[in-house]
MARNU-876552 format. One record per residue (C-alpha): residue in three letters; x, y, z. Coordinates in Angstrom, 1 decimal, always signed. Layout:
# residues N
ALA X Y Z
...
END
This chain:
# residues 597
UNK +14.6 -6.8 +34.2
UNK +14.9 -10.2 +36.0
UNK +17.2 -11.6 +33.3
UNK +20.3 -9.4 +33.3
UNK +21.3 -10.7 +29.9
UNK +18.1 -9.6 +28.2
UNK +17.4 -6.0 +27.2
UNK +14.8 -4.0 +25.3
UNK +16.2 -1.5 +22.8
UNK +14.1 +1.2 +21.1
UNK +14.9 +2.3 +17.5
UNK +14.0 +6.0 +17.1
UNK +14.6 +8.8 +14.6
UNK +13.2 +11.1 +12.0
UNK +11.1 +9.5 +9.2
UNK +13.0 +8.2 +6.2
UNK +16.4 +7.7 +7.9
UNK +16.4 +3.9 +7.3
UNK +15.2 +2.8 +10.7
UNK +13.2 -0.1 +9.2
UNK +16.3 -1.1 +7.2
UNK +18.4 -1.2 +10.4
UNK +15.6 -3.1 +12.1
UNK +15.4 -5.7 +9.4
UNK +19.2 -6.1 +9.2
UNK +19.5 -6.6 +13.0
UNK +16.5 -8.9 +13.5
UNK +16.2 -10.6 +10.1
UNK +12.5 -9.8 +10.0
UNK +11.0 -8.5 +6.7
UNK +9.4 -5.2 +7.6
UNK +8.6 -3.2 +4.5
UNK +11.0 -0.3 +3.9
UNK +10.8 +2.5 +1.4
UNK +12.2 +5.9 +0.3
UNK +9.4 +8.0 +1.8
UNK +8.4 +9.2 +5.2
UNK +5.6 +7.8 +7.3
UNK +6.3 +4.1 +6.6
UNK +6.2 +2.8 +10.2
UNK +2.8 +3.6 +11.8
UNK +2.9 +1.2 +14.8
UNK +5.5 -0.4 +17.0
UNK +7.3 -3.4 +15.5
UNK +9.5 -5.7 +17.5
UNK +12.0 -8.4 +16.8
UNK +14.8 -10.2 +18.6
UNK +18.5 -10.8 +18.1
UNK +21.4 -12.1 +20.2
UNK +25.0 -10.8 +20.5
UNK +27.8 -12.1 +22.8
UNK +25.4 -13.9 +25.1
UNK +23.0 -11.0 +25.4
UNK +19.5 -11.2 +24.1
UNK +17.9 -8.0 +22.7
UNK +14.3 -7.2 +21.9
UNK +14.4 -4.4 +19.3
UNK +11.4 -2.1 +19.0
UNK +11.0 +0.0 +15.9
UNK +8.8 +3.0 +16.8
UNK +7.2 +5.4 +14.3
UNK +9.5 +8.0 +12.8
UNK +9.0 +11.5 +14.3
UNK +10.6 +14.9 +14.2
UNK +9.7 +15.9 +17.7
UNK +8.8 +14.4 +21.1
UNK +5.8 +16.9 +21.1
UNK +3.2 +14.7 +19.5
UNK +1.2 +16.1 +16.5
UNK -0.1 +12.9 +15.1
UNK -1.0 +9.4 +16.4
UNK +2.3 +7.9 +15.3
UNK +4.3 +10.7 +17.0
UNK +2.2 +10.2 +20.2
UNK +3.0 +6.5 +20.1
UNK +6.7 +7.2 +19.7
UNK +6.9 +9.9 +22.4
UNK +4.9 +7.9 +25.0
UNK +7.3 +4.9 +24.6
UNK +10.6 +6.8 +24.3
UNK +10.0 +9.2 +27.2
UNK +9.2 +6.4 +29.7
UNK +5.5 +7.1 +29.9
UNK +4.7 +3.6 +28.7
UNK +4.9 +0.8 +31.3
UNK +7.2 -1.3 +29.0
UNK +9.8 +1.4 +28.3
UNK +13.2 +0.5 +26.7
UNK +16.5 +0.0 +28.5
UNK +18.2 +2.2 +26.0
UNK +17.6 +4.0 +22.7
UNK +19.3 +3.8 +19.3
UNK +18.8 +7.2 +17.6
UNK +19.1 +6.6 +13.9
UNK +20.2 +9.7 +11.8
UNK +20.7 +10.1 +8.1
UNK +24.3 +10.9 +7.3
UNK +23.2 +13.0 +4.3
UNK +21.3 +15.4 +6.6
UNK +22.9 +14.8 +10.0
UNK +22.1 +18.1 +11.6
UNK +18.4 +17.6 +11.6
UNK +18.8 +14.1 +13.0
UNK +21.1 +15.3 +15.8
UNK +18.6 +17.9 +16.9
UNK +16.1 +15.1 +17.6
UNK +18.7 +12.8 +19.1
UNK +20.0 +15.4 +21.5
UNK +16.5 +16.2 +22.7
UNK +15.9 +12.4 +23.0
UNK +19.0 +12.0 +25.1
UNK +17.6 +14.4 +27.7
UNK +14.7 +12.1 +28.3
UNK +16.6 +8.8 +27.7
UNK +20.0 +8.8 +29.4
UNK +21.2 +5.6 +27.7
UNK +21.6 +6.7 +24.1
UNK +23.5 +5.3 +21.1
UNK +23.6 +7.3 +17.9
UNK +23.6 +5.3 +14.6
UNK +24.6 +7.4 +11.6
UNK +23.0 +5.5 +8.8
UNK +23.3 +5.7 +5.0
UNK +27.0 +6.3 +5.1
UNK +27.3 +4.8 +1.7
UNK +24.8 +7.3 +0.3
UNK +26.6 +10.1 +2.0
UNK +29.9 +9.1 +0.5
UNK +28.4 +9.1 -3.0
UNK +27.2 +12.7 -2.4
UNK +30.6 +13.9 -1.2
UNK +29.7 +13.9 +2.5
UNK +32.1 +12.4 +5.2
UNK +31.1 +11.9 +8.8
UNK +33.8 +11.4 +11.5
UNK +31.9 +9.2 +13.9
UNK +34.7 +9.3 +16.5
UNK +34.7 +13.1 +16.5
UNK +30.9 +13.0 +16.7
UNK +30.9 +10.7 +19.7
UNK +33.4 +12.9 +21.6
UNK +31.3 +16.0 +20.9
UNK +28.0 +14.3 +21.9
UNK +29.3 +12.4 +24.8
UNK +27.7 +9.2 +23.7
UNK +28.7 +6.3 +21.3
UNK +28.2 +7.1 +17.6
UNK +28.5 +4.4 +14.9
UNK +28.4 +4.8 +11.2
UNK +26.4 +2.2 +9.2
UNK +25.0 +1.4 +5.8
UNK +22.2 -0.9 +6.9
UNK +21.2 -1.7 +3.3
UNK +24.5 -3.5 +2.7
UNK +25.2 -4.5 +6.4
UNK +28.2 -2.3 +6.7
UNK +28.9 -1.2 +10.3
UNK +26.3 -3.4 +11.9
UNK +28.8 -5.5 +13.9
UNK +30.3 -2.4 +15.3
UNK +26.8 -1.1 +16.2
UNK +26.1 -4.4 +18.1
UNK +29.4 -4.2 +20.0
UNK +28.7 -0.6 +20.9
UNK +25.2 -1.5 +22.1
UNK +26.6 -4.3 +24.4
UNK +29.2 -1.9 +25.8
UNK +26.6 +0.8 +26.5
UNK +24.3 -1.6 +28.4
UNK +27.1 -3.0 +30.5
UNK +28.7 +0.3 +31.4
UNK +27.6 +3.1 +33.7
UNK +28.0 +5.8 +31.0
UNK +24.9 +7.9 +30.5
UNK +24.1 +10.8 +28.1
UNK +25.5 +14.2 +29.2
UNK +24.0 +17.2 +27.5
UNK +26.4 +18.6 +24.9
UNK +27.5 +22.2 +25.1
UNK +27.4 +22.6 +21.4
UNK +24.4 +23.0 +19.1
UNK +23.7 +20.5 +16.2
UNK +24.9 +23.2 +13.8
UNK +28.1 +23.6 +15.6
UNK +28.6 +19.8 +16.0
UNK +28.2 +19.1 +12.3
UNK +30.7 +21.8 +11.5
UNK +33.4 +19.8 +13.4
UNK +32.4 +16.3 +12.5
UNK +31.1 +16.6 +8.9
UNK +33.1 +17.5 +5.8
UNK +31.6 +18.1 +2.4
UNK +33.3 +18.1 -1.0
UNK +31.6 +19.7 -3.9
UNK +27.9 +20.6 -4.4
UNK +26.1 +17.6 -2.9
UNK +22.7 +18.7 -3.9
UNK +23.3 +19.7 -7.5
UNK +21.9 +16.5 -9.0
UNK +18.8 +16.6 -6.8
UNK +18.1 +20.2 -7.8
UNK +18.4 +19.3 -11.5
UNK +16.0 +16.4 -11.1
UNK +13.6 +18.5 -9.0
UNK +13.3 +21.0 -11.8
UNK +11.7 +18.1 -13.7
UNK +9.8 +16.2 -11.1
UNK +8.6 +19.2 -9.1
UNK +8.7 +22.0 -11.7
UNK +5.8 +24.3 -12.1
UNK +5.1 +23.2 -15.7
UNK +6.5 +19.7 -15.6
UNK +5.4 +18.1 -12.3
UNK +1.9 +17.1 -13.4
UNK +2.8 +15.9 -16.9
UNK +5.7 +13.8 -15.5
UNK +3.4 +12.3 -12.9
UNK +0.8 +11.4 -15.5
UNK +3.5 +10.0 -17.8
UNK +5.0 +7.8 -15.2
UNK +1.7 +6.5 -13.9
UNK +0.5 +6.0 -17.5
UNK +3.7 +4.1 -18.4
UNK +3.3 +1.9 -15.3
UNK -0.3 +1.0 -16.2
UNK +0.5 +0.5 -19.9
UNK +3.3 -1.9 -19.1
UNK +1.2 -3.7 -16.6
UNK -1.8 -4.2 -18.9
UNK +0.2 -5.2 -21.9
UNK +2.4 -7.5 -20.0
UNK -0.3 -9.0 -17.7
UNK -2.7 -10.1 -20.5
UNK -0.5 -12.9 -22.0
UNK +0.8 -13.9 -18.6
UNK -2.7 -14.2 -17.3
UNK -3.8 -16.2 -20.3
UNK -1.0 -18.7 -19.9
UNK -1.4 -19.0 -16.2
UNK -5.1 -19.6 -16.6
UNK -4.4 -22.3 -19.1
UNK -2.0 -24.1 -16.7
UNK -4.3 -23.8 -13.7
UNK -7.2 -25.2 -15.9
UNK -5.1 -28.3 -16.5
UNK -4.4 -28.5 -12.8
UNK -8.1 -28.3 -12.0
UNK -8.8 -31.2 -14.4
UNK -6.0 -33.3 -12.8
UNK -7.6 -32.7 -9.4
UNK -11.0 -33.7 -10.7
UNK -9.7 -36.9 -12.2
UNK -7.9 -37.8 -9.0
UNK -11.1 -37.2 -7.0
UNK -13.2 -39.3 -9.4
UNK -10.9 -42.2 -8.6
UNK -11.9 -42.1 -5.0
UNK -15.2 -42.8 -3.2
UNK -15.9 -39.1 -2.8
UNK -19.4 -38.3 -4.1
UNK -19.8 -36.5 -7.4
UNK -21.5 -33.5 -5.6
UNK -18.5 -33.0 -3.4
UNK -16.1 -33.3 -6.4
UNK -18.1 -30.6 -8.2
UNK -18.1 -28.4 -5.1
UNK -14.3 -28.7 -4.8
UNK -13.5 -28.3 -8.5
UNK -16.3 -26.2 -10.0
UNK -16.6 -24.1 -6.9
UNK -13.6 -23.7 -4.6
UNK -10.8 -24.4 -7.0
UNK -12.2 -22.6 -9.9
UNK -12.7 -19.3 -8.0
UNK -9.3 -19.7 -6.4
UNK -7.6 -20.4 -9.6
UNK -9.4 -17.5 -11.3
UNK -8.2 -15.1 -8.6
UNK -4.6 -16.3 -9.0
UNK -4.6 -16.2 -12.8
UNK -6.2 -12.8 -13.1
UNK -4.6 -11.1 -10.0
UNK -1.1 -12.4 -9.9
UNK +0.3 -11.2 -13.3
UNK -0.8 -7.6 -12.9
UNK +0.6 -7.5 -9.3
UNK +3.8 -9.2 -10.3
UNK +4.4 -6.3 -12.8
UNK +2.8 -3.3 -11.1
UNK +4.3 -3.7 -7.6
UNK +8.0 -3.9 -8.8
UNK +7.5 -0.9 -11.0
UNK +5.7 +1.0 -8.3
UNK +8.4 +0.0 -5.8
UNK +11.2 +1.1 -8.1
UNK +9.6 +4.6 -8.3
UNK +9.2 +4.6 -4.5
UNK +12.8 +3.5 -3.9
UNK +14.0 +6.3 -6.3
UNK +12.5 +8.9 -3.9
UNK +9.7 +10.1 -6.1
UNK +6.6 +9.5 -4.0
UNK +7.2 +12.3 -1.5
UNK +7.5 +14.6 -4.5
UNK +4.0 +13.5 -5.5
UNK +2.7 +14.6 -2.1
UNK +4.5 +18.0 -2.5
UNK +3.2 +18.4 -6.1
UNK -0.4 +17.7 -5.2
UNK -0.5 +19.5 -1.9
UNK -2.1 +22.6 -3.5
UNK -4.8 +20.4 -5.2
UNK -5.7 +18.7 -1.9
UNK -5.5 +22.0 +0.1
UNK -8.1 +23.5 -2.2
UNK -10.3 +20.5 -1.4
UNK -9.9 +20.9 +2.4
UNK -7.2 +18.3 +2.8
UNK -3.4 +18.0 +2.5
UNK -0.8 +16.6 +0.2
UNK -0.2 +13.5 +2.4
UNK -3.6 +12.2 +1.1
UNK -1.9 +11.7 -2.3
UNK +0.5 +9.2 -0.6
UNK -2.4 +7.3 +1.0
UNK -4.2 +7.4 -2.3
UNK -1.2 +5.8 -4.1
UNK -1.0 +3.2 -1.3
UNK -4.6 +2.4 -2.3
UNK -3.5 +1.5 -5.8
UNK -1.9 -1.6 -4.2
UNK -4.6 -2.2 -1.6
UNK -7.4 +0.1 -0.3
UNK -7.1 -1.5 +3.1
UNK -3.4 -0.6 +3.2
UNK -4.3 +2.9 +2.0
UNK -6.8 +3.4 +4.8
UNK -4.2 +2.2 +7.4
UNK -1.7 +4.6 +5.8
UNK -3.9 +7.5 +6.6
UNK -2.4 +7.5 +10.0
UNK +0.5 +9.6 +8.6
UNK -2.0 +12.5 +8.3
UNK -1.9 +14.7 +11.4
UNK -5.3 +16.3 +11.3
UNK -8.1 +13.9 +12.5
UNK -10.6 +15.6 +10.1
UNK -8.3 +15.3 +7.1
UNK -7.4 +11.7 +8.1
UNK -11.1 +10.8 +8.0
UNK -11.6 +12.5 +4.6
UNK -8.7 +10.4 +3.2
UNK -10.2 +7.2 +4.8
UNK -13.6 +7.8 +3.3
UNK -12.3 +8.5 -0.2
UNK -9.5 +6.0 -0.5
UNK -11.8 +3.5 -2.4
UNK -12.1 +5.9 -5.3
UNK -8.7 +4.8 -6.6
UNK -8.8 +1.2 -8.0
UNK -6.8 -1.3 -5.9
UNK -5.0 -4.3 -7.5
UNK -8.1 -6.4 -7.0
UNK -10.2 -4.1 -9.2
UNK -7.5 -3.4 -11.8
UNK -7.9 -6.8 -13.4
UNK -11.7 -6.4 -13.5
UNK -11.3 -3.0 -15.0
UNK -8.9 -4.5 -17.6
UNK -11.5 -7.0 -18.7
UNK -14.3 -4.5 -19.1
UNK -12.0 -1.9 -20.8
UNK -10.7 -4.6 -23.1
UNK -14.3 -5.1 -24.2
UNK -14.8 -1.4 -24.7
UNK -11.5 -1.2 -26.7
UNK -12.6 -4.1 -28.8
UNK -9.5 -6.0 -27.8
UNK -7.0 -3.3 -28.7
UNK -4.3 -3.3 -26.1
UNK -3.0 +0.2 -26.6
UNK -6.5 +1.7 -26.4
UNK -7.3 -0.5 -23.4
UNK -4.2 +0.8 -21.6
UNK -5.2 +4.4 -22.4
UNK -8.7 +3.8 -21.0
UNK -7.2 +2.2 -17.9
UNK -5.1 +5.3 -17.4
UNK -8.2 +7.5 -17.9
UNK -10.1 +5.4 -15.3
UNK -7.4 +5.9 -12.7
UNK -7.3 +9.6 -13.5
UNK -11.1 +9.7 -13.1
UNK -10.7 +8.1 -9.6
UNK -8.1 +10.7 -8.7
UNK -10.4 +13.6 -9.7
UNK -13.4 +12.0 -8.0
UNK -11.2 +11.7 -4.8
UNK -10.6 +15.5 -5.0
UNK -14.3 +16.3 -5.7
UNK -15.7 +14.2 -2.9
UNK -13.0 +15.4 -0.5
UNK -14.1 +19.0 -1.3
UNK -17.7 +18.0 -0.8
UNK -17.0 +16.4 +2.6
UNK -14.8 +19.3 +3.7
UNK -17.7 +21.8 +3.2
UNK -20.5 +19.6 +4.6
UNK -19.9 +16.7 +7.1
UNK -16.3 +17.4 +7.8
UNK -15.9 +21.2 +7.9
UNK -12.8 +22.7 +9.3
UNK -9.5 +24.5 +8.8
UNK -6.9 +22.9 +6.6
UNK -3.8 +22.0 +8.6
UNK -0.2 +22.9 +7.8
UNK +1.6 +20.5 +5.5
UNK +5.2 +19.2 +6.1
UNK +6.9 +16.4 +4.2
UNK +10.5 +15.6 +3.9
UNK +11.9 +15.3 +0.3
UNK +14.5 +12.5 +0.6
UNK +17.6 +12.5 -1.7
UNK +17.2 +10.7 -5.0
UNK +18.7 +7.2 -4.9
UNK +19.4 +4.5 -7.4
UNK +16.8 +1.8 -6.8
UNK +18.1 -1.4 -5.4
UNK +16.7 -3.7 -8.0
UNK +17.3 -7.0 -6.2
UNK +15.8 -5.7 -3.0
UNK +12.9 -4.2 -4.8
UNK +12.0 -7.4 -6.5
UNK +12.2 -9.4 -3.3
UNK +10.3 -6.8 -1.3
UNK +7.5 -6.3 -3.9
UNK +7.0 -10.0 -4.4
UNK +7.1 -11.1 -0.8
UNK +5.9 -8.0 +1.1
UNK +3.3 -7.0 -1.4
UNK +2.3 -9.4 -4.1
UNK +2.3 -12.6 -2.1
UNK +0.7 -11.1 +1.0
UNK -2.1 -9.4 -0.9
UNK -2.6 -12.5 -3.1
UNK -2.7 -14.7 +0.0
UNK -5.5 -12.5 +1.6
UNK -7.5 -12.6 -1.7
UNK -7.0 -16.4 -2.0
UNK -8.2 -16.9 +1.6
UNK -11.4 -15.1 +0.8
UNK -11.8 -16.7 -2.7
UNK -11.9 -20.3 -1.5
UNK -15.0 -20.0 +0.8
UNK -16.6 -17.6 -1.7
UNK -16.2 -20.3 -4.3
UNK -18.2 -22.6 -2.1
UNK -21.0 -20.1 -1.7
UNK -21.1 -19.3 -5.4
UNK -21.3 -23.0 -6.2
UNK -24.3 -23.4 -3.8
UNK -26.1 -20.4 -5.5
UNK -25.6 -22.1 -8.9
UNK -26.5 -25.6 -7.7
UNK -29.6 -25.1 -5.6
UNK -32.7 -24.9 -7.9
UNK -35.8 -22.9 -7.2
UNK -38.7 -22.6 -9.6
UNK -37.4 -22.8 -13.1
UNK -33.8 -21.9 -12.3
UNK -31.2 -21.7 -9.6
UNK -30.8 -19.3 -6.7
UNK -28.4 -17.1 -8.6
UNK -30.9 -16.6 -11.5
UNK -33.8 -15.9 -9.2
UNK -31.8 -13.3 -7.3
UNK -30.7 -11.7 -10.6
UNK -34.3 -11.5 -11.8
UNK -35.3 -9.7 -8.6
UNK -32.5 -7.1 -9.1
UNK -33.1 -6.5 -12.8
UNK -35.5 -3.6 -12.4
UNK -33.2 -1.8 -10.1
UNK -30.1 -2.5 -12.2
UNK -31.9 -1.2 -15.3
UNK -32.0 +2.3 -13.8
UNK -28.2 +2.5 -14.1
UNK -27.8 +0.7 -17.4
UNK -27.0 -2.7 -16.0
UNK -28.8 -6.0 -15.8
UNK -29.6 -8.2 -12.7
UNK -26.6 -10.5 -13.3
UNK -24.2 -7.6 -13.3
UNK -25.6 -6.0 -10.1
UNK -25.8 -9.3 -8.3
UNK -22.2 -10.1 -9.2
UNK -21.0 -6.8 -7.8
UNK -22.8 -7.5 -4.6
UNK -21.6 -11.1 -4.2
UNK -18.0 -9.9 -4.9
UNK -18.0 -7.9 -1.6
UNK -15.4 -10.3 -0.2
UNK -13.0 -9.8 -3.1
UNK -13.5 -7.8 -6.3
UNK -11.5 -10.3 -8.3
UNK -14.5 -12.7 -8.5
UNK -16.8 -10.2 -10.2
UNK -16.0 -11.3 -13.7
UNK -16.4 -15.1 -13.1
UNK -19.7 -14.4 -11.3
UNK -21.0 -12.5 -14.3
UNK -20.0 -15.2 -16.7
UNK -21.7 -17.8 -14.5
UNK -24.9 -15.8 -14.6
UNK -24.9 -15.3 -18.3
UNK -24.1 -18.9 -19.2
UNK -26.6 -20.3 -16.6
UNK -24.1 -23.1 -16.1
UNK -24.6 -23.5 -12.4
UNK -20.9 -23.0 -11.8
UNK -18.2 -20.6 -12.7
UNK -17.3 -20.6 -16.4
UNK -13.7 -21.5 -17.0
UNK -11.8 -18.9 -19.2
UNK -8.3 -18.4 -20.4
UNK -7.6 -15.1 -18.9
UNK -8.4 -11.4 -19.6
UNK -8.7 -11.6 -23.4
UNK -10.9 -14.7 -23.3
UNK -13.2 -13.2 -20.7
UNK -13.6 -10.1 -22.8
UNK -14.4 -12.2 -25.9
UNK -17.1 -14.0 -24.0
UNK -18.7 -10.8 -22.8
UNK -18.7 -9.5 -26.4
UNK -20.4 -12.7 -27.5
UNK -23.1 -12.2 -25.0
UNK -24.0 -8.8 -26.5
UNK -21.9 -6.4 -24.5
UNK -21.1 -3.2 -26.5
UNK -18.8 -0.3 -25.6
UNK -21.6 +1.4 -23.6
UNK -22.3 -1.6 -21.4
UNK -18.6 -2.2 -20.8
UNK -18.0 +1.4 -19.9
UNK -20.9 +1.3 -17.4
UNK -19.5 -1.9 -15.9
UNK -16.0 -0.3 -15.6
UNK -17.5 +2.9 -14.1
UNK -19.3 +0.9 -11.4
UNK -16.2 -1.2 -10.8
UNK -14.3 +2.1 -10.2
UNK -17.0 +3.7 -8.1
UNK -18.8 +1.3 -5.7
UNK -18.4 +0.0 -2.1
UNK -14.9 -1.2 -1.2
UNK -14.2 -4.8 -0.3
UNK -15.1 -6.3 +3.1
UNK -11.4 -6.2 +4.2
UNK -11.2 -2.4 +3.5
UNK -14.5 -1.8 +5.3
UNK -13.3 -3.7 +8.4
UNK -10.1 -1.7 +8.3
UNK -12.1 +1.6 +8.2
UNK -14.1 +0.4 +11.2
UNK -10.9 -0.5 +13.0
UNK -9.3 +2.8 +12.3
UNK -12.3 +5.0 +13.1
UNK -14.0 +2.9 +15.7
UNK -17.3 +4.0 +14.2
UNK -20.1 +2.0 +12.4
UNK -21.4 +5.4 +11.1
UNK -18.2 +6.2 +9.3
UNK -17.8 +2.6 +8.1
UNK -21.2 +2.8 +6.6
UNK -20.3 +6.2 +5.0
UNK -17.2 +4.6 +3.5
UNK -19.4 +2.1 +1.7
UNK -22.3 +4.4 +0.8
UNK -20.4 +7.4 -0.6
UNK -18.6 +5.7 -3.5
UNK -21.7 +3.6 -4.2
UNK -23.9 +6.7 -4.6
UNK -21.2 +8.2 -6.9
UNK -21.2 +5.0 -8.9
UNK -25.0 +4.9 -9.3
UNK -25.0 +8.6 -10.4
UNK -22.2 +8.2 -12.9
UNK -23.7 +5.0 -14.4
UNK -27.1 +6.6 -14.7
UNK -25.6 +9.6 -16.5
UNK -23.7 +7.4 -18.9
UNK -26.8 +5.4 -19.6
UNK -28.9 +8.6 -20.2
UNK -26.4 +10.4 -22.4
UNK -25.3 +7.6 -24.7
UNK -27.8 +5.7 -26.8
END
């Protein structure tokens, strides 16, 4: 490099060894970390400075081998082995102190391709709690390269790591292939006291047991959704009340200016009302769901989910990793589609991408909550049970459609399935709260809000422009009424689903606007108040169930479809990602309408 004080350093290692935590600790950037493999799916970079040296740190996807079997492994291997034009000056090989032998096997092979190597033995604090002690000085002498012990989560050892990095890049020392094997090296450098895996084995009898795995998974997920629904309703009501007052304050301020009344109505009745609705309905469930979900993730349970459900997905022509992407979709379907990169087989990856929308994302969960509250006649416990059943229905439909695709459009052999089961760890509550609020809740809410504001302007125009005896919204709903009747809905419901393509969160206010013929979105005081209004407009349990079914099974939002197109590079598969769940939704709603009077 032209600047002799500037270096590029690659951060490499197996999945789930804490690479992203090391990256965050060194660079100060907030890259999402979690206790499961496959988190990093593209190269991330950040910078830091030490003793006059400037470093660009590149976090490449976790991999077990330099022989690529998946897109992320190919990305890592190309960069680490010097095949990429912008290769690193040196590599930090991150290993898990709790299972050092496996990490050393990869690090030693990496050293043969990358002469300047520094071994970072991470999670030393976790290893100590499990009775494992690593002598990093002995390890360095056996390997022939620097080895530093760290606990990146607490910052322990990072200063030593930085110093070792500076020394490595300013010296002529290069990696020399060790004469010993990783088994042999660990025998000299690692000492173990007691049975370090006894606790994990006891817990695995519960979480992965033959008769307990599925009931425990259902219980945990049900508990998460029950707490989310019961807790979100009063919070949503209160937040909606406060934002309603804020809307009125903005209106009064605008009325004091020379701004025309029409523009004031556009801002307050259109843009702000939709924006505030999305915030009031979406923020409370996310603020509860994401921390709970992240606690489970941090505990180390999610890889067990993939292990438990592998047999189910294999019978459907896919693999257990699809269950991980499916659970990502509970937060955001677009994130779930991107997460499908962790699936090695292109065929199975495409199946997962096409079916990810069958699980309700955080944008559809509040909408489902409203409709199911109507079906439950306002009973919170029954509403929570119905929500759990809805999510379960999405899971089983994912399996069914995956099977259908695997024997029709995407026929092929099921690939081998490998997933690392990390040790159970006590969740870091403070980190979980910050991570779930900043990395998940606020980011997802920000994307939804960015879509909600312009959508509010469009909705206001539909309600304000008159044609014939009504506005554009009413005219379009009347046109769609015959089609909607086939599946037990009316034109207002179907048009609302269509117009909510940018963000599912605006489905409910659109329906209320259509029913009240108000010309603008109807202000409400949260989930319970919305459910009450629907009941007043003649909704019974059947109509509410049909609305919930179509919410669960219909085209994903525009962001998810754009993500499918980006990942597949195909308009055909993007169209299929929209068409397949919609056809399922039409069929399910038609059957419900036919069976129930």
